[in-house]
N, CA, C and O atoms as a CHARMM CRD file, in Angstrom:
* protein
*
  324
    1    1 UNK  N     10.89700 -12.95300  -7.17900 PROA 1      0.00000
    2    1 UNK  CA    10.86600 -12.75900  -8.61300 PROA 1      0.00000
    3    1 UNK  C     12.27900 -12.41700  -9.07100 PROA 1      0.00000
    4    1 UNK  O     12.86200 -11.41500  -8.65800 PROA 1      0.00000
    5    2 UNK  N     12.79800 -13.25700  -9.91400 PROA 2      0.00000
    6    2 UNK  CA    14.14500 -13.05600 -10.42600 PROA 2      0.00000
    7    2 UNK  C     14.10200 -13.12600 -11.94900 PROA 2      0.00000
    8    2 UNK  O     14.18900 -14.20200 -12.54000 PROA 2      0.00000
    9    3 UNK  N     13.96700 -11.96300 -12.56800 PROA 3      0.00000
   10    3 UNK  CA    13.89400 -11.89700 -14.02400 PROA 3      0.00000
   11    3 UNK  C     15.28000 -11.57400 -14.56200 PROA 3      0.00000
   12    3 UNK  O     15.84200 -10.52000 -14.26500 PROA 3      0.00000
   13    4 UNK  N     15.82100 -12.48100 -15.34700 PROA 4      0.00000
   14    4 UNK  CA    17.19200 -12.28200 -15.80500 PROA 4      0.00000
   15    4 UNK  C     17.33100 -12.12100 -17.31200 PROA 4      0.00000
   16    4 UNK  O     18.34700 -11.60900 -17.78200 PROA 4      0.00000
   17    5 UNK  N     16.34000 -12.54300 -18.07100 PROA 5      0.00000
   18    5 UNK  CA    16.43800 -12.41500 -19.52400 PROA 5      0.00000
   19    5 UNK  C     15.32600 -11.51200 -20.04000 PROA 5      0.00000
   20    5 UNK  O     14.31000 -11.32100 -19.37000 PROA 5      0.00000
   21    6 UNK  N     15.51800 -10.97100 -21.20800 PROA 6      0.00000
   22    6 UNK  CA    14.48400 -10.14200 -21.82200 PROA 6      0.00000
   23    6 UNK  C     13.19200 -10.92600 -22.01700 PROA 6      0.00000
   24    6 UNK  O     12.09900 -10.37900 -21.87200 PROA 6      0.00000
   25    7 UNK  N     13.31800 -12.19700 -22.34200 PROA 7      0.00000
   26    7 UNK  CA    12.13600 -13.03500 -22.53800 PROA 7      0.00000
   27    7 UNK  C     11.34700 -13.16900 -21.23200 PROA 7      0.00000
   28    7 UNK  O     10.11600 -13.12700 -21.24500 PROA 7      0.00000
   29    8 UNK  N     12.04700 -13.33000 -20.11300 PROA 8      0.00000
   30    8 UNK  CA    11.36800 -13.43800 -18.81400 PROA 8      0.00000
   31    8 UNK  C     10.67900 -12.12800 -18.44400 PROA 8      0.00000
   32    8 UNK  O      9.56900 -12.12800 -17.91300 PROA 8      0.00000
   33    9 UNK  N     11.34000 -11.02900 -18.72600 PROA 9      0.00000
   34    9 UNK  CA    10.74500  -9.71700 -18.44100 PROA 9      0.00000
   35    9 UNK  C      9.51000  -9.50900 -19.30700 PROA 9      0.00000
   36    9 UNK  O      8.48500  -9.03300 -18.81900 PROA 9      0.00000
   37   10 UNK  N      9.59800  -9.85800 -20.57600 PROA 10     0.00000
   38   10 UNK  CA     8.46600  -9.70400 -21.48300 PROA 10     0.00000
   39   10 UNK  C      7.30200 -10.58400 -21.04200 PROA 10     0.00000
   40   10 UNK  O      6.15600 -10.13700 -21.04600 PROA 10     0.00000
   41   11 UNK  N      7.57800 -11.81400 -20.66700 PROA 11     0.00000
   42   11 UNK  CA     6.53200 -12.72500 -20.20300 PROA 11     0.00000
   43   11 UNK  C      5.86200 -12.17500 -18.94800 PROA 11     0.00000
   44   11 UNK  O      4.63800 -12.21800 -18.82500 PROA 11     0.00000
   45   12 UNK  N      6.66000 -11.66000 -18.02000 PROA 12     0.00000
   46   12 UNK  CA     6.10300 -11.07600 -16.79800 PROA 12     0.00000
   47   12 UNK  C      5.21000  -9.88500 -17.14000 PROA 12     0.00000
   48   12 UNK  O      4.10000  -9.76700 -16.62200 PROA 12     0.00000
   49   13 UNK  N      5.69900  -8.99900 -18.01700 PROA 13     0.00000
   50   13 UNK  CA     4.94000  -7.80900 -18.39700 PROA 13     0.00000
   51   13 UNK  C      3.61700  -8.18600 -19.05800 PROA 13     0.00000
   52   13 UNK  O      2.58300  -7.59500 -18.74600 PROA 13     0.00000
   53   14 UNK  N      3.63500  -9.15400 -19.95900 PROA 14     0.00000
   54   14 UNK  CA     2.41100  -9.57000 -20.64400 PROA 14     0.00000
   55   14 UNK  C      1.40600 -10.19100 -19.68000 PROA 14     0.00000
   56   14 UNK  O      0.20000 -10.11100 -19.91400 PROA 14     0.00000
   57   15 UNK  N      1.87700 -10.80000 -18.61300 PROA 15     0.00000
   58   15 UNK  CA     0.99200 -11.44400 -17.64100 PROA 15     0.00000
   59   15 UNK  C      0.49700 -10.48900 -16.55700 PROA 15     0.00000
   60   15 UNK  O     -0.54600 -10.73300 -15.95100 PROA 15     0.00000
   61   16 UNK  N      1.22700  -9.41000 -16.30900 PROA 16     0.00000
   62   16 UNK  CA     0.93800  -8.57700 -15.14500 PROA 16     0.00000
   63   16 UNK  C      0.58300  -7.12600 -15.42600 PROA 16     0.00000
   64   16 UNK  O      0.08300  -6.43700 -14.53700 PROA 16     0.00000
   65   17 UNK  N      0.82700  -6.64700 -16.63100 PROA 17     0.00000
   66   17 UNK  CA     0.53700  -5.25500 -16.96000 PROA 17     0.00000
   67   17 UNK  C     -0.62400  -5.18000 -17.93900 PROA 17     0.00000
   68   17 UNK  O     -0.70500  -5.95800 -18.89000 PROA 17     0.00000
   69   18 UNK  N     -1.52500  -4.22600 -17.69100 PROA 18     0.00000
   70   18 UNK  CA    -2.70000  -4.06300 -18.55100 PROA 18     0.00000
   71   18 UNK  C     -2.88400  -2.58600 -18.88400 PROA 18     0.00000
   72   18 UNK  O     -2.47400  -1.70700 -18.12600 PROA 18     0.00000
   73   19 UNK  N     -3.50900  -2.33100 -20.03000 PROA 19     0.00000
   74   19 UNK  CA    -3.75600  -0.95500 -20.43300 PROA 19     0.00000
   75   19 UNK  C     -5.05200  -0.44900 -19.79100 PROA 19     0.00000
   76   19 UNK  O     -5.71500  -1.18100 -19.05700 PROA 19     0.00000
   77   20 UNK  N     -5.39900   0.78500 -20.07000 PROA 20     0.00000
   78   20 UNK  CA    -6.55500   1.41600 -19.43700 PROA 20     0.00000
   79   20 UNK  C     -7.85900   0.67500 -19.75800 PROA 20     0.00000
   80   20 UNK  O     -8.68200   0.45200 -18.87000 PROA 20     0.00000
   81   21 UNK  N     -8.04300   0.30300 -21.00200 PROA 21     0.00000
   82   21 UNK  CA    -9.27400  -0.38500 -21.39500 PROA 21     0.00000
   83   21 UNK  C     -9.39900  -1.71700 -20.65600 PROA 21     0.00000
   84   21 UNK  O    -10.46700  -2.04900 -20.14200 PROA 21     0.00000
   85   22 UNK  N     -8.31000  -2.47200 -20.60400 PROA 22     0.00000
   86   22 UNK  CA    -8.31800  -3.75000 -19.89300 PROA 22     0.00000
   87   22 UNK  C     -8.54300  -3.52900 -18.39900 PROA 22     0.00000
   88   22 UNK  O     -9.30500  -4.26200 -17.76800 PROA 22     0.00000
   89   23 UNK  N     -7.88000  -2.51800 -17.83400 PROA 23     0.00000
   90   23 UNK  CA    -8.00700  -2.23800 -16.40000 PROA 23     0.00000
   91   23 UNK  C     -9.43500  -1.83500 -16.04500 PROA 23     0.00000
   92   23 UNK  O     -9.96000  -2.24300 -15.00900 PROA 23     0.00000
   93   24 UNK  N    -10.05200  -1.04500 -16.89400 PROA 24     0.00000
   94   24 UNK  CA   -11.43500  -0.63700 -16.66800 PROA 24     0.00000
   95   24 UNK  C    -12.35500  -1.84900 -16.63200 PROA 24     0.00000
   96   24 UNK  O    -13.25000  -1.93400 -15.79200 PROA 24     0.00000
   97   25 UNK  N    -12.12900  -2.77700 -17.54200 PROA 25     0.00000
   98   25 UNK  CA   -12.93500  -4.00000 -17.59400 PROA 25     0.00000
   99   25 UNK  C    -12.70900  -4.85500 -16.34700 PROA 25     0.00000
  100   25 UNK  O    -13.66700  -5.35300 -15.75600 PROA 25     0.00000
  101   26 UNK  N    -11.45000  -5.02600 -15.94300 PROA 26     0.00000
  102   26 UNK  CA   -11.12700  -5.81700 -14.75000 PROA 26     0.00000
  103   26 UNK  C    -11.78800  -5.20200 -13.51200 PROA 26     0.00000
  104   26 UNK  O    -12.29500  -5.91800 -12.64900 PROA 26     0.00000
  105   27 UNK  N    -11.77600  -3.87200 -13.43800 PROA 27     0.00000
  106   27 UNK  CA   -12.35400  -3.17700 -12.28300 PROA 27     0.00000
  107   27 UNK  C    -13.87700  -3.13500 -12.33700 PROA 27     0.00000
  108   27 UNK  O    -14.52500  -2.82200 -11.33800 PROA 27     0.00000
  109   28 UNK  N    -14.45000  -3.44600 -13.49400 PROA 28     0.00000
  110   28 UNK  CA   -15.89800  -3.39300 -13.63500 PROA 28     0.00000
  111   28 UNK  C    -16.42800  -1.97100 -13.68000 PROA 28     0.00000
  112   28 UNK  O    -17.54000  -1.70000 -13.22500 PROA 28     0.00000
  113   29 UNK  N    -15.63100  -1.06500 -14.22800 PROA 29     0.00000
  114   29 UNK  CA   -16.00000   0.34800 -14.28300 PROA 29     0.00000
  115   29 UNK  C    -16.10100   0.81800 -15.72700 PROA 29     0.00000
  116   29 UNK  O    -15.41400   0.30300 -16.60900 PROA 29     0.00000
  117   30 UNK  N    -16.96200   1.79800 -15.95600 PROA 30     0.00000
  118   30 UNK  CA   -16.99800   2.42000 -17.27200 PROA 30     0.00000
  119   30 UNK  C    -15.86900   3.45100 -17.34700 PROA 30     0.00000
  120   30 UNK  O    -15.11800   3.62500 -16.38700 PROA 30     0.00000
  121   31 UNK  N    -15.75300   4.12600 -18.47800 PROA 31     0.00000
  122   31 UNK  CA   -14.65000   5.07100 -18.68500 PROA 31     0.00000
  123   31 UNK  C    -14.63900   6.15600 -17.61500 PROA 31     0.00000
  124   31 UNK  O    -13.58900   6.47400 -17.05500 PROA 31     0.00000
  125   32 UNK  N    -15.81300   6.72500 -17.33200 PROA 32     0.00000
  126   32 UNK  CA   -15.90900   7.80000 -16.34600 PROA 32     0.00000
  127   32 UNK  C    -15.56200   7.30800 -14.94500 PROA 32     0.00000
  128   32 UNK  O    -14.86900   7.99200 -14.19200 PROA 32     0.00000
  129   33 UNK  N    -16.04500   6.12400 -14.60200 PROA 33     0.00000
  130   33 UNK  CA   -15.75500   5.56000 -13.28700 PROA 33     0.00000
  131   33 UNK  C    -14.27500   5.28400 -13.10100 PROA 33     0.00000
  132   33 UNK  O    -13.71800   5.52800 -12.03100 PROA 33     0.00000
  133   34 UNK  N    -13.64500   4.77700 -14.14200 PROA 34     0.00000
  134   34 UNK  CA   -12.21000   4.50500 -14.06400 PROA 34     0.00000
  135   34 UNK  C    -11.42900   5.81300 -13.97500 PROA 34     0.00000
  136   34 UNK  O    -10.45500   5.90700 -13.22900 PROA 34     0.00000
  137   35 UNK  N    -11.85600   6.82200 -14.73700 PROA 35     0.00000
  138   35 UNK  CA   -11.20900   8.13700 -14.66700 PROA 35     0.00000
  139   35 UNK  C    -11.30400   8.70800 -13.26000 PROA 35     0.00000
  140   35 UNK  O    -10.34400   9.28400 -12.74800 PROA 35     0.00000
  141   36 UNK  N    -12.45900   8.54500 -12.64300 PROA 36     0.00000
  142   36 UNK  CA   -12.65400   9.02300 -11.27500 PROA 36     0.00000
  143   36 UNK  C    -11.72800   8.30900 -10.30000 PROA 36     0.00000
  144   36 UNK  O    -11.14500   8.94200  -9.42100 PROA 36     0.00000
  145   37 UNK  N    -11.58900   7.00400 -10.44900 PROA 37     0.00000
  146   37 UNK  CA   -10.69700   6.23400  -9.56900 PROA 37     0.00000
  147   37 UNK  C     -9.24700   6.69000  -9.73300 PROA 37     0.00000
  148   37 UNK  O     -8.49200   6.71800  -8.76100 PROA 37     0.00000
  149   38 UNK  N     -8.86200   7.04200 -10.94400 PROA 38     0.00000
  150   38 UNK  CA    -7.50400   7.53600 -11.18600 PROA 38     0.00000
  151   38 UNK  C     -7.32600   8.90800 -10.53900 PROA 38     0.00000
  152   38 UNK  O     -6.33100   9.15200  -9.85600 PROA 38     0.00000
  153   39 UNK  N     -8.29000   9.80100 -10.75500 PROA 39     0.00000
  154   39 UNK  CA    -8.19500  11.15400 -10.19100 PROA 39     0.00000
  155   39 UNK  C     -8.12800  11.12200  -8.66800 PROA 39     0.00000
  156   39 UNK  O     -7.43700  11.93500  -8.05400 PROA 39     0.00000
  157   40 UNK  N     -8.84100  10.18800  -8.06800 PROA 40     0.00000
  158   40 UNK  CA    -8.84500  10.06500  -6.60000 PROA 40     0.00000
  159   40 UNK  C     -7.65300   9.26100  -6.08500 PROA 40     0.00000
  160   40 UNK  O     -7.50700   9.03400  -4.88400 PROA 40     0.00000
  161   41 UNK  N     -6.81300   8.84000  -7.01500 PROA 41     0.00000
  162   41 UNK  CA    -5.59700   8.07400  -6.70000 PROA 41     0.00000
  163   41 UNK  C     -5.88900   6.72200  -6.04400 PROA 41     0.00000
  164   41 UNK  O     -5.07800   6.20600  -5.27500 PROA 41     0.00000
  165   42 UNK  N     -7.06500   6.15400  -6.35900 PROA 42     0.00000
  166   42 UNK  CA    -7.38000   4.79200  -5.92000 PROA 42     0.00000
  167   42 UNK  C     -6.64400   3.78900  -6.80400 PROA 42     0.00000
  168   42 UNK  O     -6.27600   2.69900  -6.36700 PROA 42     0.00000
  169   43 UNK  N     -6.44100   4.18500  -8.04800 PROA 43     0.00000
  170   43 UNK  CA    -5.69500   3.37300  -9.01100 PROA 43     0.00000
  171   43 UNK  C     -4.59600   4.25900  -9.57900 PROA 43     0.00000
  172   43 UNK  O     -4.85200   5.37400 -10.03500 PROA 43     0.00000
  173   44 UNK  N     -3.37400   3.75000  -9.54500 PROA 44     0.00000
  174   44 UNK  CA    -2.23400   4.51200 -10.06400 PROA 44     0.00000
  175   44 UNK  C     -1.53500   3.69000 -11.14100 PROA 44     0.00000
  176   44 UNK  O     -1.43400   2.46900 -11.02300 PROA 44     0.00000
  177   45 UNK  N     -1.05500   4.35300 -12.18700 PROA 45     0.00000
  178   45 UNK  CA    -0.30300   3.62100 -13.20200 PROA 45     0.00000
  179   45 UNK  C      0.95000   2.99200 -12.59300 PROA 45     0.00000
  180   45 UNK  O      1.61100   3.59600 -11.74900 PROA 45     0.00000
  181   46 UNK  N      1.26000   1.79600 -13.02300 PROA 46     0.00000
  182   46 UNK  CA     2.49700   1.13900 -12.60700 PROA 46     0.00000
  183   46 UNK  C      3.67200   1.77900 -13.33100 PROA 46     0.00000
  184   46 UNK  O      4.76200   1.93500 -12.78100 PROA 46     0.00000
  185   47 UNK  N      3.41300   2.14800 -14.59400 PROA 47     0.00000
  186   47 UNK  CA     4.45600   2.78600 -15.39900 PROA 47     0.00000
  187   47 UNK  C      3.80500   3.76500 -16.36800 PROA 47     0.00000
  188   47 UNK  O      2.73500   3.50100 -16.91700 PROA 47     0.00000
  189   48 UNK  N      4.46900   4.89700 -16.56500 PROA 48     0.00000
  190   48 UNK  CA     4.04300   5.89100 -17.54700 PROA 48     0.00000
  191   48 UNK  C      5.20700   6.10400 -18.50600 PROA 48     0.00000
  192   48 UNK  O      6.32800   6.39600 -18.09000 PROA 48     0.00000
  193   49 UNK  N      4.92300   5.95400 -19.78600 PROA 49     0.00000
  194   49 UNK  CA     5.96200   6.11200 -20.80100 PROA 49     0.00000
  195   49 UNK  C      5.57700   7.27900 -21.69800 PROA 49     0.00000
  196   49 UNK  O      4.52200   7.26300 -22.33200 PROA 49     0.00000
  197   50 UNK  N      6.41100   8.26000 -21.74500 PROA 50     0.00000
  198   50 UNK  CA     6.16100   9.44800 -22.54600 PROA 50     0.00000
  199   50 UNK  C      6.60500  10.66700 -21.76800 PROA 50     0.00000
  200   50 UNK  O      6.60700  10.66200 -20.53700 PROA 50     0.00000
  201   51 UNK  N      6.97600  11.70200 -22.48100 PROA 51     0.00000
  202   51 UNK  CA     7.49000  12.87900 -21.79500 PROA 51     0.00000
  203   51 UNK  C      6.48500  14.02000 -21.72500 PROA 51     0.00000
  204   51 UNK  O      6.81800  15.10900 -21.25700 PROA 51     0.00000
  205   52 UNK  N      5.26500  13.78500 -22.18100 PROA 52     0.00000
  206   52 UNK  CA     4.22000  14.80200 -22.09900 PROA 52     0.00000
  207   52 UNK  C      2.98700  14.18800 -21.46500 PROA 52     0.00000
  208   52 UNK  O      2.69700  13.01000 -21.67000 PROA 52     0.00000
  209   53 UNK  N      2.26300  14.98500 -20.69400 PROA 53     0.00000
  210   53 UNK  CA     1.00600  14.51000 -20.12300 PROA 53     0.00000
  211   53 UNK  C     -0.04200  14.45000 -21.23000 PROA 53     0.00000
  212   53 UNK  O      0.06600  15.14700 -22.23900 PROA 53     0.00000
  213   54 UNK  N     -1.04400  13.61900 -21.03300 PROA 54     0.00000
  214   54 UNK  CA    -2.12000  13.53500 -22.00400 PROA 54     0.00000
  215   54 UNK  C     -2.08900  12.24300 -22.78600 PROA 54     0.00000
  216   54 UNK  O     -1.43500  11.28000 -22.38600 PROA 54     0.00000
  217   55 UNK  N     -2.80100  12.21900 -23.91000 PROA 55     0.00000
  218   55 UNK  CA    -2.95300  10.97700 -24.66900 PROA 55     0.00000
  219   55 UNK  C     -1.66100  10.43500 -25.26900 PROA 55     0.00000
  220   55 UNK  O     -1.60200   9.26400 -25.64200 PROA 55     0.00000
  221   56 UNK  N     -0.62800  11.26600 -25.36700 PROA 56     0.00000
  222   56 UNK  CA     0.62800  10.76300 -25.93100 PROA 56     0.00000
  223   56 UNK  C      1.41900   9.93800 -24.91600 PROA 56     0.00000
  224   56 UNK  O      2.41600   9.31300 -25.27600 PROA 56     0.00000
  225   57 UNK  N      0.99000   9.92700 -23.65900 PROA 57     0.00000
  226   57 UNK  CA     1.65000   9.13700 -22.62200 PROA 57     0.00000
  227   57 UNK  C      0.97300   7.77800 -22.51400 PROA 57     0.00000
  228   57 UNK  O     -0.25000   7.69400 -22.40100 PROA 57     0.00000
  229   58 UNK  N      1.76200   6.72800 -22.54800 PROA 58     0.00000
  230   58 UNK  CA     1.24500   5.37100 -22.37800 PROA 58     0.00000
  231   58 UNK  C      1.30000   5.01900 -20.90500 PROA 58     0.00000
  232   58 UNK  O      2.34700   5.13700 -20.26800 PROA 58     0.00000
  233   59 UNK  N      0.16500   4.58300 -20.36200 PROA 59     0.00000
  234   59 UNK  CA     0.09600   4.19000 -18.96000 PROA 59     0.00000
  235   59 UNK  C     -0.30400   2.72300 -18.87600 PROA 59     0.00000
  236   59 UNK  O     -1.26700   2.28700 -19.50700 PROA 59     0.00000
  237   60 UNK  N      0.44600   1.98000 -18.09400 PROA 60     0.00000
  238   60 UNK  CA     0.12600   0.57800 -17.85700 PROA 60     0.00000
  239   60 UNK  C     -0.11800   0.38900 -16.37200 PROA 60     0.00000
  240   60 UNK  O      0.55100   0.99100 -15.53200 PROA 60     0.00000
  241   61 UNK  N     -1.08400  -0.45500 -16.06600 PROA 61     0.00000
  242   61 UNK  CA    -1.50700  -0.68200 -14.68800 PROA 61     0.00000
  243   61 UNK  C     -1.15700  -2.09800 -14.28000 PROA 61     0.00000
  244   61 UNK  O     -1.21700  -3.02500 -15.08800 PROA 61     0.00000
  245   62 UNK  N     -0.79200  -2.25700 -13.01800 PROA 62     0.00000
  246   62 UNK  CA    -0.48900  -3.57300 -12.48800 PROA 62     0.00000
  247   62 UNK  C     -1.81300  -4.30200 -12.27200 PROA 62     0.00000
  248   62 UNK  O     -2.66300  -3.84500 -11.50800 PROA 62     0.00000
  249   63 UNK  N     -1.98100  -5.41800 -12.93800 PROA 63     0.00000
  250   63 UNK  CA    -3.24000  -6.15800 -12.90800 PROA 63     0.00000
  251   63 UNK  C     -3.67100  -6.47600 -11.47800 PROA 63     0.00000
  252   63 UNK  O     -4.85300  -6.35300 -11.15700 PROA 63     0.00000
  253   64 UNK  N     -2.74800  -6.87700 -10.62100 PROA 64     0.00000
  254   64 UNK  CA    -3.09800  -7.22400  -9.24100 PROA 64     0.00000
  255   64 UNK  C     -3.60500  -6.01000  -8.46600 PROA 64     0.00000
  256   64 UNK  O     -4.47100  -6.15900  -7.60400 PROA 64     0.00000
  257   65 UNK  N     -3.08600  -4.80300  -8.75300 PROA 65     0.00000
  258   65 UNK  CA    -3.58200  -3.58700  -8.10500 PROA 65     0.00000
  259   65 UNK  C     -5.03000  -3.32300  -8.50400 PROA 65     0.00000
  260   65 UNK  O     -5.86200  -2.98500  -7.66200 PROA 65     0.00000
  261   66 UNK  N     -5.32400  -3.48000  -9.78600 PROA 66     0.00000
  262   66 UNK  CA    -6.68100  -3.23600 -10.28600 PROA 66     0.00000
  263   66 UNK  C     -7.64100  -4.28600  -9.72800 PROA 66     0.00000
  264   66 UNK  O     -8.77100  -3.95900  -9.36700 PROA 66     0.00000
  265   67 UNK  N     -7.20300  -5.54000  -9.65600 PROA 67     0.00000
  266   67 UNK  CA    -8.04300  -6.60000  -9.08300 PROA 67     0.00000
  267   67 UNK  C     -8.33200  -6.32400  -7.61100 PROA 67     0.00000
  268   67 UNK  O     -9.45600  -6.53900  -7.15700 PROA 67     0.00000
  269   68 UNK  N     -7.35000  -5.85900  -6.86500 PROA 68     0.00000
  270   68 UNK  CA    -7.55100  -5.51900  -5.44900 PROA 68     0.00000
  271   68 UNK  C     -8.55000  -4.38000  -5.30900 PROA 68     0.00000
  272   68 UNK  O     -9.42700  -4.42200  -4.44700 PROA 68     0.00000
  273   69 UNK  N     -8.42000  -3.36500  -6.15300 PROA 69     0.00000
  274   69 UNK  CA    -9.35800  -2.24600  -6.11900 PROA 69     0.00000
  275   69 UNK  C    -10.77100  -2.72300  -6.45400 PROA 69     0.00000
  276   69 UNK  O    -11.73800  -2.29500  -5.82300 PROA 69     0.00000
  277   70 UNK  N    -10.88800  -3.59300  -7.42900 PROA 70     0.00000
  278   70 UNK  CA   -12.20400  -4.11000  -7.82700 PROA 70     0.00000
  279   70 UNK  C    -12.87800  -4.83500  -6.66600 PROA 70     0.00000
  280   70 UNK  O    -14.09100  -4.71700  -6.48900 PROA 70     0.00000
  281   71 UNK  N    -12.11600  -5.57800  -5.87800 PROA 71     0.00000
  282   71 UNK  CA   -12.68200  -6.28400  -4.72300 PROA 71     0.00000
  283   71 UNK  C    -13.18200  -5.31100  -3.67100 PROA 71     0.00000
  284   71 UNK  O    -14.18500  -5.58100  -3.01000 PROA 71     0.00000
  285   72 UNK  N    -12.50100  -4.18300  -3.50500 PROA 72     0.00000
  286   72 UNK  CA   -12.93000  -3.16500  -2.53700 PROA 72     0.00000
  287   72 UNK  C    -14.19300  -2.45400  -3.00800 PROA 72     0.00000
  288   72 UNK  O    -15.06800  -2.13000  -2.20500 PROA 72     0.00000
  289   73 UNK  N    -14.28200  -2.21600  -4.30700 PROA 73     0.00000
  290   73 UNK  CA   -15.40800  -1.46700  -4.87300 PROA 73     0.00000
  291   73 UNK  C    -16.66500  -2.32100  -4.95300 PROA 73     0.00000
  292   73 UNK  O    -17.77000  -1.81200  -4.76500 PROA 73     0.00000
  293   74 UNK  N    -16.51200  -3.60200  -5.22800 PROA 74     0.00000
  294   74 UNK  CA   -17.65900  -4.48500  -5.43200 PROA 74     0.00000
  295   74 UNK  C    -18.64600  -4.45900  -4.26000 PROA 74     0.00000
  296   74 UNK  O    -19.84600  -4.33400  -4.50200 PROA 74     0.00000
  297   75 UNK  N    -18.20300  -4.57100  -3.00600 PROA 75     0.00000
  298   75 UNK  CA   -19.16200  -4.51500  -1.89400 PROA 75     0.00000
  299   75 UNK  C    -19.90700  -3.18400  -1.82600 PROA 75     0.00000
  300   75 UNK  O    -21.08600  -3.16000  -1.47400 PROA 75     0.00000
  301   76 UNK  N    -19.24200  -2.07700  -2.15500 PROA 76     0.00000
  302   76 UNK  CA   -19.90900  -0.77300  -2.13900 PROA 76     0.00000
  303   76 UNK  C    -20.96300  -0.68600  -3.23200 PROA 76     0.00000
  304   76 UNK  O    -22.02700  -0.10300  -3.02400 PROA 76     0.00000
  305   77 UNK  N    -20.67300  -1.26600  -4.40600 PROA 77     0.00000
  306   77 UNK  CA   -21.65400  -1.25100  -5.49200 PROA 77     0.00000
  307   77 UNK  C    -22.91400  -1.99200  -5.08600 PROA 77     0.00000
  308   77 UNK  O    -24.02200  -1.52400  -5.34900 PROA 77     0.00000
  309   78 UNK  N    -22.75500  -3.15300  -4.44100 PROA 78     0.00000
  310   78 UNK  CA   -23.90600  -3.95100  -4.02300 PROA 78     0.00000
  311   78 UNK  C    -24.72900  -3.21400  -2.97500 PROA 78     0.00000
  312   78 UNK  O    -25.95900  -3.24300  -3.02700 PROA 78     0.00000
  313   79 UNK  N    -24.06900  -2.55200  -2.02200 PROA 79     0.00000
  314   79 UNK  CA   -24.79600  -1.86400  -0.96000 PROA 79     0.00000
  315   79 UNK  C    -25.48700  -0.60900  -1.47400 PROA 79     0.00000
  316   79 UNK  O    -26.44000  -0.13600  -0.85500 PROA 79     0.00000
  317   80 UNK  N    -25.02800  -0.06300  -2.59300 PROA 80     0.00000
  318   80 UNK  CA   -25.64900   1.12400  -3.17500 PROA 80     0.00000
  319   80 UNK  C    -26.95000   0.78600  -3.89500 PROA 80     0.00000
  320   80 UNK  O    -27.77900   1.67000  -4.10800 PROA 80     0.00000
  321   81 UNK  N    -27.14500  -0.47600  -4.27300 PROA 81     0.00000
  322   81 UNK  CA   -28.35400  -0.88000  -5.01500 PROA 81     0.00000
  323   81 UNK  C    -29.49600  -1.18400  -4.09700 PROA 81     0.00000
  324   81 UNK  O    -30.58200  -1.53600  -4.55800 PROA 81     0.00000
């Protein structure tokens, strides 16, 4: 990956970074389930923007990380039913 222009960086970010709502949907989890995965450090933000913890901090997740986690969780969900 060789990103040299702002346009290339923006295109990469739009294709690879997702917010919490999008990440929750990709992972197939509700709000509480996604919060639990974050607390257990199964899913970590790729980037956090803001100088205070809490809702004023913007967190973006790497889409491929969330997709990988979803694949791991899916078999456990099926076996639990």
